[in-house]
C-alpha positions as MATLAB code, in Angstrom:
seq = 'AVTHAVLENKEKDRLTVDIYNMGTAANAESAIANPAICYAEGYSVIDIGTKARLFNYSPDILVYFVKGPYLVNISLNNDTLSKTATTFAKTLYQSI';
ca = [
      34.162  -52.802  -71.440;
      34.646  -56.876  -71.124;
      37.078  -56.212  -74.208;
      39.013  -53.196  -74.763;
      41.871  -53.655  -77.027;
      44.383  -51.044  -79.016;
      46.154  -52.180  -82.577;
      48.729  -49.584  -83.928;
      51.303  -49.794  -87.573;
      54.375  -48.468  -87.962;
      52.002  -45.114  -89.505;
      50.091  -44.605  -86.001;
      46.919  -45.242  -87.768;
      45.205  -46.726  -84.165;
      42.530  -49.075  -84.507;
      40.508  -49.293  -80.557;
      37.862  -51.705  -79.935;
      35.468  -51.848  -77.103;
      32.593  -54.637  -76.774;
      30.507  -54.350  -74.085;
      28.213  -57.308  -72.404;
      24.696  -55.367  -71.677;
      23.429  -58.343  -70.132;
      20.659  -59.044  -73.089;
      20.415  -58.406  -76.631;
      17.739  -55.982  -75.670;
      19.492  -54.402  -73.160;
      21.592  -54.239  -76.024;
      19.921  -52.521  -78.873;
      18.346  -50.356  -76.085;
      22.087  -48.757  -75.172;
      23.022  -48.248  -79.396;
      19.143  -46.531  -79.797;
      20.364  -44.593  -76.832;
      21.703  -41.299  -78.698;
      24.060  -40.237  -75.007;
      26.139  -43.604  -75.432;
      25.707  -43.623  -79.925;
      25.020  -40.512  -82.318;
      21.268  -40.763  -83.707;
      22.495  -38.849  -86.624;
      24.830  -38.317  -88.929;
      25.803  -42.715  -89.457;
      25.882  -44.545  -92.449;
      23.860  -47.729  -92.137;
      26.629  -50.875  -93.270;
      26.169  -53.945  -93.996;
      28.312  -56.701  -91.981;
      26.527  -60.045  -91.172;
      23.730  -57.064  -89.188;
      23.211  -53.556  -89.834;
      26.029  -51.487  -88.051;
      26.627  -47.842  -88.115;
      29.635  -45.973  -89.421;
      30.297  -42.343  -88.694;
      32.861  -40.327  -90.441;
      34.012  -37.534  -87.809;
      36.971  -36.844  -90.212;
      39.890  -37.773  -88.667;
      37.495  -40.738  -87.427;
      35.829  -43.114  -88.234;
      33.148  -44.970  -86.241;
      30.932  -48.247  -86.115;
      28.673  -49.041  -83.335;
      27.213  -52.974  -84.324;
      25.228  -55.044  -81.549;
      25.566  -58.547  -81.568;
      23.264  -60.790  -79.143;
      23.572  -58.983  -75.681;
      27.361  -57.360  -77.053;
      27.489  -53.680  -77.569;
      30.106  -52.772  -79.713;
      32.008  -49.950  -80.279;
      35.291  -50.043  -83.048;
      37.414  -46.269  -83.744;
      40.178  -45.809  -86.221;
      41.730  -42.218  -86.488;
      42.388  -42.489  -89.341;
      39.103  -41.500  -91.980;
      40.384  -42.748  -95.669;
      40.785  -46.289  -94.018;
      36.724  -46.762  -93.996;
      37.228  -49.802  -95.513;
      39.683  -51.358  -92.921;
      36.897  -50.088  -90.174;
      33.978  -51.772  -92.391;
      36.033  -55.675  -92.817;
      37.620  -55.526  -89.521;
      33.503  -55.063  -88.110;
      32.652  -57.860  -90.112;
      35.213  -60.172  -89.420;
      34.650  -58.808  -85.697;
      30.524  -59.599  -85.917;
      31.418  -62.818  -87.584;
      33.686  -64.219  -84.451;
      31.503  -63.453  -81.753;
];
């Protein structure tokens, strides 16, 4: 990963973000379409400025999206915080 960060609050909710530089936008799109990298089923599409995939695998939330050559994976260990994951994904998408 180009970037790997883990954020944790006092309640032990942990948000992890990984950003991968896939070289080109086409490579990033191919990666998100590959079920070995990003699951092909079981997600909701959320609008964060692009179409992102949100997976709710209790107790975890996963969000995947592409921006340019970057594949982004966000995970949050508390599925009651899906709005937090969506807001964070939107903010991150806008800042990449």
